C-alpha positions, 0 to 999 in steps of 0.5 A: 587622213581618213579614207573619206578623202580618197573615195568619191563622195556621194550625197544621200539622205538618211537618218541622223545617228544618235548623238550624246547630249553635250555637257554645259558649253565651256566659255573658251574665251574666258578660260583662255583669258584666265590662263593668260592672266595666270601665265602673266602672274607667274611671269611677274612673280618670277620677275619680282623674285629675281629682282629680290635675289639681285637686291639681296646679293647687292646688299650682301656685297656692301653695295658692290656687285661682287658675289661669291662663287657659290652664289653666282653658281646658284643664280646661274643654275636657276637662270639656266633652268628657266631658259631650258624650260622656256626653250623645250616646253610649251604651254598646251592643252591635253584633249579628252573626249568622254574621258579618252585622251585624244592628244595634246595641242598648243591651241584649242583652235586646232581641235575646233578646226579638225572637228569642222573639217570632219563634220563637213566631210561627214555631212557631204558623205552621209547626206545630213548634218553630221556632228561628232559625238562626245564631251570634249575637255581641255586640261592646261599643261606643259608639254615638250614642243616635239610631242604636240599634236597637229590638226591632222592627228586630231582629225584622225581620231574624229575620222575613226568615229565617222568610220564607225557611223558610215560602216553601219549605214553603208550599202552597196549599189549594183549597176549594169552598163549604168542602169541600177539593178538594186542595192544590198547590205552585205558587201562580202556576200555580194562580192562572193556571188559575183565571183561565183558567177564568173567561176562557173565558166572557169576551167583549168585552161582559163586565163581570164574571166570578166563580165561582158557588161560594165558591172559596177559596185558603188557605196551609198547611204540610203536606198529604196530598192533593197535586195537580198544577195539571192534576189540580186543574183536572180536579177543579174542572171535573168533574161530579158527579151529583145528583137532580132531578125531571121532570114527564111531558108528552104523548108521553113514554115511560120510554125517552125520558126516560132518553135525554134525561137521559143515563141508562139505563132501569135507572138511571131505574127505580132512581131510581123503584122504585115506578113502573110502566114500563108505566103513565106518565101525563101529570103524573107526577113522576119522579126523574132524574139531574142533572149538577152541575159542581163549579165554575161561572162566572157572567158578566154582559154589557152588550149592545146589539142589534136585536130584531123587534117582532111584528105585531099581528093583526086577525081577521075572521070567515069563515062559509065556513070551519070553526071552527078553520081560518084563513088570512092575508088581509094579511101585516103586517111586523115592526117593529124596536127597539134594545134595551140589556140586561144578560145573566147567563150561567152557564157560557156559558148564559143564565140571566137577561136584564134589559132596560134600555131599548128604542127603537122604530126601525120600527113594525110593520104589522098582519096581517089573518087570517080565522077560520072560524065554520062548524060542522065535520061530526061526522066531523071530528077533535076533536083528542083521543081518548076511550077506545074501551072502558072496562075494566081495562088488562091490558097497558101500552105498552112491554116485557112478558113474554108467550108465554114471551118478553120483547117490545115491546108497541105499545099498550094491552090493555083487558079487555072482554067478548065482543061489547062495543062498540068506539068510535072514539076520534076522528072520521076516515076508516076506512083499513083494516077486515079481517083483519091477521095477529096483529091478527086483525080490525082497524080503522084510522082515520086522523084529520085530522092524520094520526094513526092509531088501531088497534082489534084482536082484534075478534069482528066489524067494523061499518065498511068502508074509506073510511067516515067515522066520528065520535068515539064511533061503534061501529065493532066488537065485542070478541073474541079474534081473532089472537094473543090470550090472551082477549077484549080491545081492543088499542088503538094510537096511531101518529104519523108511522107510529110507535107511541106511548104511548096514555095520553099521548093519551087524555082 
């Protein structure tokens, strides 16, 4: 039986292969009748001649049935030969297609049934009315019954013919998770390309490599979306764009989030139509673009490596040091362990590490650290900022339209009544107090970690440069000095000299 019985059948449309024009159709019924008559005539001839031999023997014996040994043996041999021929041999037909011997069958119906089976299979497989090719001839003959061919043997010949047709028309369709990507002609080149996609992530430690997605290859016999193997590779390695979410953390800005996700600011805003670009709070969830590969490769590796064992830390209180301060008294040494693990990667990026065993090769030694217990002075920075004044935010950090043009706003404008108290956001040292261009009356406080806060447009200043201030201390009175459109407090936070969004730092 041919391979077509073992494979799934797919219906498709396509051109019918060129077929030879058959010779004049043979009237098999008349031929069969003639052969039967011939056989009957042969049998009648044998019967007549057998009776003639019997008559001769009877005459020679003078009417007596007694025959001599020689005559008896001759007749017996003839009868034995006839019996042997009829027992071992059978009338049959030698079958040829375009002069090529196909087999010998007892009945021509065997060939017809085989052709019918193969043509039905071919039509279902190829999607059009398939017919076997060639001129079929039959020659009457006597054949040993043990050498006669059955329907299955004849089918195999015609299935070989179908194989040559289907191999020429067969194409290979690639699907990912049930979605058709395209069709290629060269199966070997396709399989080589798929193997190379996996092999690029294979190392000496790799124990398995598979596609994450369900990548299937099916054969079909017609297609519109034909590709070269190179085009198929580009389609399988291309990235698609989806959506995911991102949670805002301290220091984030819309511009920074867009840049980190390979997006323009306009793209980010398009995904977040309800968001206010000037108001971004820690914990906000925004929609961002996600790059998703069409096909990913998962590899699993079994690795053995050395890993450091962290030093345990022992603390000792020190009353001469402020709370929050510490210093190392004795530096311990890391230990070492031999680790055996199974590591899973997707496209070369580690996704999971399963530790199978860990053997300590060297124990770590203890680090001794002194920690301060002395209270800090009030002017010491606490590490977080309070609002300099409570009020409505008139203008947020970032781009804005003001004074007839679009400009960058480096802080927050908090609405305040004239003369309202402006407080230090955290403890520190006043490093500037005076008039500064468009800022008007400005106070700058430098905090213990180097971060600076600006308080601008004040009506009056209550501190001087070099003065120590504590968190919540009143340092100025609100006003509208400098380039201002009304009474408010312009508040800035600068890290390493660069303005950042104050909303990410205010508590």
